[in-house]
VOBA-1610 file (N, C-alpha, C; in pm, whole numbers, padded with zeros to 5 digits, always signed):
BEGIN
Unk-01700-01009+00873Unk-01598-00993+00778Unk-01583-00833+00749Unk-01454-00776+00761Unk-01438-00639+00748Unk-01434-00608+00598Unk-01503-00497+00573Unk-01505-00439+00437Unk-01382-00376+00398Unk-01354-00390+00264Unk-01230-00321+00199Unk-01262-00174+00171Unk-01190-00091+00212Unk-01220+00051+00165Unk-01171+00066+00013Unk-01213+00159-00042Unk-01171+00197-00188Unk-01027+00245-00176Unk-00987+00302-00064Unk-00831+00330-00062Unk-00746+00222-00052Unk-00790+00101+00000Unk-00711-00016+00012Unk-00714-00101-00107Unk-00808-00066-00187Unk-00826-00167-00310Unk-00701-00151-00405Unk-00657-00043-00441Unk-00539-00023-00531Unk-00421-00092-00472Unk-00415-00100-00330Unk-00292-00146-00280Unk-00304-00305-00260Unk-00423-00357-00308Unk-00447-00508-00308Unk-00390-00566-00434Unk-00296-00653-00424Unk-00247-00703-00546Unk-00347-00795-00610Unk-00363-00791-00751Unk-00448-00869-00820Unk-00359-00970-00897Unk-00390-01109-00867Unk-00315-01203-00929Unk-00384-01300-01032Unk-00514-01284-01041Unk-00580-01362-01140Unk-00723-01306-01137Unk-00803-01356-01241Unk-00939-01309-01255Unk-01016-01433-01315Unk-01138-01418-01287Unk-01229-01515-01328Unk-01366-01467-01359Unk-01441-01521-01462Unk-01581-01467-01502Unk-01685-01535-01426Unk-01780-01446-01385Unk-01893-01490-01326Unk-01984-01579-01421Unk-02056-01682-01366Unk-02126-01770-01459Unk-02206-01706-01561Unk-02269-01591-01541Unk-02353-01528-01638Unk-02282-01432-01725Unk-02148-01415-01702Unk-02051-01324-01790Unk-02078-01182-01756Unk-02163-01142-01653Unk-02183-01004-01635Unk-02071-00940-01547Unk-01985-01016-01487Unk-01892-00974-01387Unk-01754-01043-01400Unk-01643-00958-01389Unk-01514-01010-01374Unk-01484-01011-01237Unk-01441-01136-01171Unk-01405-01136-01035Unk-01257-01130-01015Unk-01197-01019-00974Unk-01063-00999-00960Unk-01013-01069-00816Unk-00916-01157-00835Unk-00870-01236-00725Unk-00745-01179-00670Unk-00752-01150-00542Unk-00632-01108-00469Unk-00659-01146-00337Unk-00605-01073-00221Unk-00643-01106-00088Unk-00792-01091-00056Unk-00853-00998-00124Unk-00996-00993-00124Unk-01062-00976-00261Unk-01136-01086-00299Unk-01193-01077-00419Unk-01285-00951-00456Unk-01271-00886-00579Unk-01334-00774-00609Unk-01404-00796-00748Unk-01547-00755-00755Unk-01605-00763-00894Unk-01596-00637-00954Unk-01591-00661-01091Unk-01598-00548-01181Unk-01705-00575-01285Unk-01796-00496-01312Unk-01901-00533-01418Unk-01849-00521-01565Unk-01903-00616-01634Unk-01859-00627-01788Unk-01895-00499-01845Unk-02007-00423-01810Unk-02036-00300-01885Unk-01936-00186-01850Unk-01876-00190-01738Unk-01776-00104-01695Unk-01643-00130-01765Unk-01610-00252-01772Unk-01493-00286-01839Unk-01504-00275-01980Unk-01610-00285-02058Unk-01607-00265-02196Unk-01606-00115-02220Unk-01671-00031-02137Unk-01660+00102-02151Unk-01522+00162-02127Unk-01444+00085-02046Unk-01301+00146-02015Unk-01202+00094-02097Unk-01231+00019-02207Unk-01124-00046-02295Unk-01037+00069-02352Unk-00907+00040-02357Unk-00804+00158-02400Unk-00732+00107-02514Unk-00795+00017-02582Unk-00723-00042-02721Unk-00730+00072-02821Unk-00654+00058-02917Unk-00652+00179-03026Unk-00776+00202-03094Unk-00857+00095-03128Unk-00978+00110-03183Unk-01071+00192-03103Unk-01076+00159-02967Unk-01172+00223-02884Unk-01127+00369-02859Unk-00998+00391-02841Unk-00942+00535-02830Unk-00982+00615-02959Unk-00956+00550-03074Unk-01007+00634-03193Unk-01144+00672-03190Unk-01243+00570-03166Unk-01366+00577-03160Unk-01419+00694-03078Unk-01335+00697-02954Unk-01374+00822-02866Unk-01343+00947-02930Unk-01225+00951-02993Unk-01177+01082-03047Unk-01281+01130-03164Unk-01319+01032-03232Unk-01413+01050-03339Unk-01556+01072-03298Unk-01584+01054-03170Unk-01715+01070-03121Unk-01826+00956-03153Unk-01761+00837-03184Unk-01832+00719-03237Unk-01837+00614-03142Unk-01785+00631-03015Unk-01793+00536-02901Unk-01925+00528-02851Unk-01985+00396-02832Unk-02115+00387-02785Unk-02126+00449-02645Unk-02246+00508-02606Unk-02260+00583-02478Unk-02282+00461-02360Unk-02328+00348-02398Unk-02337+00245-02294Unk-02326+00099-02368Unk-02314+00003-02280Unk-02296-00138-02325Unk-02395-00216-02233Unk-02510-00182-02215Unk-02612-00244-02130Unk-02617-00399-02145Unk-02612-00449-02252Unk-02632-00597-02268Unk-02506-00677-02295Unk-02406-00616-02245Unk-02267-00682-02281Unk-02244-00797-02175Unk-02168-00890-02221Unk-02120-00990-02124Unk-01987-01021-02165Unk-01904-01080-02070Unk-01777-01136-02097Unk-01778-01271-02136Unk-01713-01294-02253Unk-01724-01441-02313Unk-01588-01518-02288Unk-01477-01447-02281Unk-01346-01509-02242Unk-01246-01423-02174Unk-01170-01464-02097Unk-01050-01395-02041Unk-00931-01474-02058Unk-00814-01411-02120Unk-00693-01476-02141Unk-00585-01397-02071Unk-00508-01480-02007Unk-00390-01417-01942Unk-00289-01351-02050Unk-00233-01239-01998Unk-00140-01174-02093Unk-00003-01166-01996Unk+00064-01265-02008Unk+00179-01271-01928Unk+00145-01261-01786Unk+00229-01201-01697Unk+00192-01189-01548Unk+00153-01056-01521Unk+00107-00962-01618Unk+00070-00829-01601Unk-00079-00801-01609Unk-00140-00878-01669Unk-00286-00851-01680Unk-00371-00958-01772Unk-00476-00916-01830Unk-00574-01011-01904Unk-00604-00934-02028Unk-00646-01020-02121Unk-00726-00970-02249Unk-00872-01025-02222Unk-00976-00936-02234Unk-01110-00978-02228Unk-01177-00960-02354Unk-01255-01077-02373Unk-01342-01090-02496Unk-01500-01065-02454Unk-01555-00986-02533Unk-01691-00944-02492Unk-01796-00998-02600Unk-01917-01011-02563Unk-02035-01056-02639Unk-02053-00985-02763Unk-02004-00856-02768Unk-02036-00776-02890Unk-01914-00814-02999Unk-01824-00908-02965Unk-01714-00956-03063Unk-01577-00878-03025Unk-01588-00775-02946Unk-01459-00702-02914Unk-01374-00778-02825Unk-01254-00790-02864Unk-01146-00870-02779Unk-00997-00813-02797Unk-00996-00680-02816Unk-00878-00626-02838Unk-00804-00573-02732Unk-00881-00533-02623Unk-00814-00460-02508Unk-00738-00560-02416Unk-00620-00487-02365Unk-00539-00568-02270Unk-00559-00471-02140Unk-00599-00545-02033Unk-00627-00481-01903Unk-00516-00516-01803Unk-00412-00426-01782Unk-00312-00460-01684Unk-00371-00464-01547Unk-00325-00547-01467Unk-00380-00556-01323Unk-00373-00407-01262Unk-00279-00319-01269Unk-00282-00198-01226Unk-00388-00106-01267Unk-00430-00140-01402Unk-00548-00060-01459Unk-00671-00113-01396Unk-00687-00235-01376Unk-00814-00303-01318Unk-00824-00247-01169Unk-00702-00236-01099Unk-00710-00179-00969Unk-00766-00025-00980Unk-00719+00051-01056Unk-00762+00184-01084Unk-00906+00186-01108Unk-00959+00089-01188Unk-01105+00090-01218Unk-01184+00063-01086Unk-01141-00014-01009Unk-01200-00048-00878Unk-01218+00067-00792Unk-01129+00164-00795Unk-01134+00272-00714Unk-01226+00374-00767Unk-01263+00384-00881Unk-01343+00473-00946Unk-01488+00455-00933
//
C-alpha cells in the first residue's frame, strides 16, 4: 500500500467522519482514511468561546484525557464534535480538517 504524503492530504476530499471505538481518534473518510487525535481536535477548536479563551490567556495548554463523545453532520461541509469535557460548540469544516491533517 502506498503512503499518502502530507502534500496530497489537503487535496483528498473528505466526505464523512467516524469516531474510533475508544473516542481518542476521529477517522476522516475520503479516498484514504486519515486519523486525527481528539486532543488535537479539541485544541484546534475555533468556536467563539475558545477564541475568547485564547485571547484572554485562559485556554488550557493541553487536553490529555479528552475523548470524542459524538460527531454530528453540519450540512455537507463539515461536522460538529462533542468532547468528554462537555464542549460541543465547534464546527469543523472539511477544509479545516484537511488543513489540520497537514500540520
